[in-house]
N, C-alpha and C positions, 0 to 999 in steps of 0.2 A: 739569487736575484740579479746579481751583476751580469751574469751570462744572458739572462732574458732581456736585460736592458740593452744588450748589444745587438738585438735583433728588432726588426720592424714589427709593428703590430699588424697581424694578418687581417685581411679584408676578404669576405666571401663574395664570390661572384656567381652569377647564374651559369649553369652548364648541365649537361646531361649526366646521368649516373655512371656512364661508361668511363668518364674521366676521373673517377674517384680512385685514389691510391690505397695502399694497405692501411692507412690511418683513418679511412672513411672521409677524407677531405680531398679537395681538388689538387692533384699533384702538379697541375699546371701553374697554380698560384701559391700553394702553401707548403711546398717541399722544404723550404728553408725553415719555416716555423715548426714543422714537424720534427726536423733534426734538432733544432735548438731546444725544443721542449724535452726531447729524450735525453739530450746532454744534461739539461738542468735536473731531470729526474734521476739520472745516473749519479750526479754529485750528491744527491740526498740519500739514495737507496743502494748505490753501487750495483744496480740491476740494469741489464740491457733489455730492449724490447723482446717480448716473448716470441713473436712471430719472425724475428730476424733470421733464426736458424733455417727457415724455409728458403731463404735467399742466398745464404753463404755456406761455405763448406767447412770452416774452422769451428772449433769448440767455443763454448760459452766463456771459458777463461780467456781465449784469444780475443773474443768480441769485447770483453771488459777492458782489455789492454788497448783496443782501438779507441774506445770511448774516452778512456783516460787521456790518451794522446790528443784526441780531438778537442776535449775540454781545454787542455793546456794551450793548444795552438789557437783556439778561438779567443781565449782570454788575451793572448799576447799579440793578436792581430791589431795593427794600427787602425785599420778600417775593416771591421768584421763584415763578412759577406752579407749582402742585401739582396742579391739575385741568385737564382738557381745555378747559373753558370759560375758565379763566384764561389758558392758553397761547394759545388762539384770540384772546382779547382783546389779548394782547401782540403777536401777529403782526399783527393788524389795525391797532393803533395805530402800530406801528413802520413799517409799509408803507402808511400811509394815503394817501401821495401817488403810489402806484404803480397800475398797471392793475388794475382790478377782477378781470379774468379770472385774472391772476397770483396775486392774494391768495387768491381762492377755490380756485385749483388747488393752491396750497401747503397750504391747510387740508385739502383732500381727500386730498392725498398722505400726510399724517400722520393721517388719520382724525379731524381736529379739527372741531368744529361750526362751520358757517358762521354769519354774523350771523343772529339769529333774526328771524322775521317776526311782527309784532304783528297779531293778528286783530281787526279793528274790529267794533263793533256795527253792525247794519244801518242805523242812522239816518244815517250819514254825517257830514260835517263841517259845522258851523254857521259862518256868516260871522264871528261874534264870537270864534271859536276861532283866527282868524288875526290876530296882533298886528302883523305887518309882512311884508315880502316874502321873508323866509327862515325863518319860524317858524310853527308850528301846534301847537295843543293837541288831543290825541286821547284818547279813553277806550276802554279795553280791557275787555271783559266778563270778570268773574271766573269765568264758566263755562268760559273757556279753561283747559285743563289747566295751562298755565304760570303762570297767575295764581291758580287755585283753591287751590294748595298753600301760598300765602304770604299769604293775606288775614289780617289781624290779627283776633283773636277779638273784641275790643271793637267792631270795625267790623261784623263779622257779627251780633253781638248787637244793635247799634244799628239795623241794617237790618231785623232781625226786629221789634224793638220799634216802629220807625217804621211798618212795614206794619200792625201791630196797632193803633197809634194812629189811623191813617187809617181803618181799618175801624170804629173807635169814633167817628169824626168828631171826634177830638181833634187838630185841625190845628195848634194851637199847639205841642203836644208833638211832633207829627210834624216840624214845621219845626225845632225845637230839635235833634231827633235827626239830621235831615238835615244841619244845620250841623256837628254833631260829625263826621259822616261826611266832609263836605267838608274840614274842617280836617285830617283824617287822610290826605287825598290821594285820596279816592274821591268818587263821586257816584251817586245813583240816577237812572237815565234811564228815561223812558217811551218804549218802542219798540213801535209797533203794538199799543198797549193792554196791553203787558206791561212790568212794572218789572224793570229789570236793574241790578244793582250792578256798577259799572265803576270801574276804576282810572285815574287821571289821569296822562298823560305829556305833558311839554312837549318838543316836537321842534324841533331846529335842523337845517335842511336842510344836508347835508354838501357841502362844496366850493364853496359860493357865499356871497356877502355882499351883501345888498341895502341900498339907502340907508335910513338911519334915517328914521322918520316925519317928523321936522322938517326933513329935508334936501330939496333939490329932487328931485322925482320919488319921494320916499319914500311918499307916500300912493298914488300911481299904481301903484307896485310892489306894495304891499299889495293893491290892488284886482285886479291881475293874478293874484295867487296865490289870492285869494278866488274869482275867476271860474273858476279851474282846479279848485279843490278842493271848493267849496261843494256840499253835498247828495250827495256821493259817498263811497263807502267806499274806504279806502286800503290799500295794502300797504306796510308800513314796515320797512325792513331796518336794524336798529340796529347801529352800529359801536363805540359807546362813549359816554362821558359827558363833557361839557365842564365848565369850572370853575363855571358858574352852575347846574349840576344838570340841564341839559337833555340829552336823548338826541341824539347826533349820528347822523343817519340819511339813507338814500336813501328818497325817497318816490315811490311809483308810484300813479297814479290811472287806473283802467281801462286799465292797461297802458302808460300814458304816463308818462315819466320827468319828474317835476316840475322838477328842477333844470335839465334841458336846455331845457325850455319857457321858464323864467324867463330864462335866458341869451339865447335866441333872440328873446325879446320885448324885450330890452334892459332887464330889470328887476333885474339883479344883476351883480356882478363874479364872475369865476372865481377862486376862492381859490388853487388850486394853480399858476396861472400868471397873473399879474396883467395879462395883455395880451389879455383876452377880446374886444376889439372885433372881431377877425376872425371871431367866431362870430355877430356881429350884422349886420343890414342897415341900420345907421345909424338905428335907431328907438329909442324909449324914452329911457333916459338917455344912450344912445350918439348921439342926435341933437345933443347938446351937443359943442362942440369940445374942451372940457376938463372932463369931469365930475369932481366932487370924490369922492375915494375915501372910503367909509364909515369905514375904520379911521383915516384921517387926521382925519376930522371928529370921531370919538370921542376921539382923542388930544388934539386942540385943545380940545375941550369940557372934558376932565378938567383940562388945564393951566389953563384959565381959572377953573375952580372952585377949584383950589388957590390961585391968585393971589388970588381973592376972599376966601378964608378967611385 
């Protein structure tokens, strides 16, 4: 009963039958309620929904493990999900180490939104936007519907005033206004002689950990990612945000899965199972008999800094 108390009471709305999800309710409004109902039922019976197997690839035993984790995460949440986006984020974060097909199937089963795709501006990625072997900075045009509704008014005003200043050849004022835009997390890009206001996103490639720049092979790993992404438009599927404010995401470049390439090139470790050498052909960092793990390197560096202070 406590679990049910953490969710809002559903309200039915009018709609045509085509919008009904697998539970016979409107997926547009009741996906969260359907999920919390099944979690509550799982607590009592230890049974997962019968029809779920039609949407996922793993066994019933694996499904029960998901629901056990979801119940625990839901109970521990300071503010339990009240919208479909929040519920989807909770599912993704809780099951982030599981098969992608299962996570997406579970989201589809409840009519919850999948991780959203960021639409890139046509200019593609610049080499300077790649800081290391597992990160990239991208800019998303504010013309995209998902961005246009949340652009801050002072950023919009600054962009207009900058355009006017440039038209008057007052470049000093234009540069000051552009710096204001940059400080707010945006940038004006020139794409095919057209100025585009875009929002900045720092991306952390999900599931891999590349050597730090100062580590052996760190610079080479960065260059491998630059070679893969430079000058190309990307499809970025965002799964959440890490503690440094970066979006944790899967990155696709012309249909190629970037993380998979970095692993096969020997440019990164596999986060979910730290024994990734079997994915490599003894190249890159895997040519070394005992490559140093980046998380160990960072821990050692932090300890040395603490000792110094």
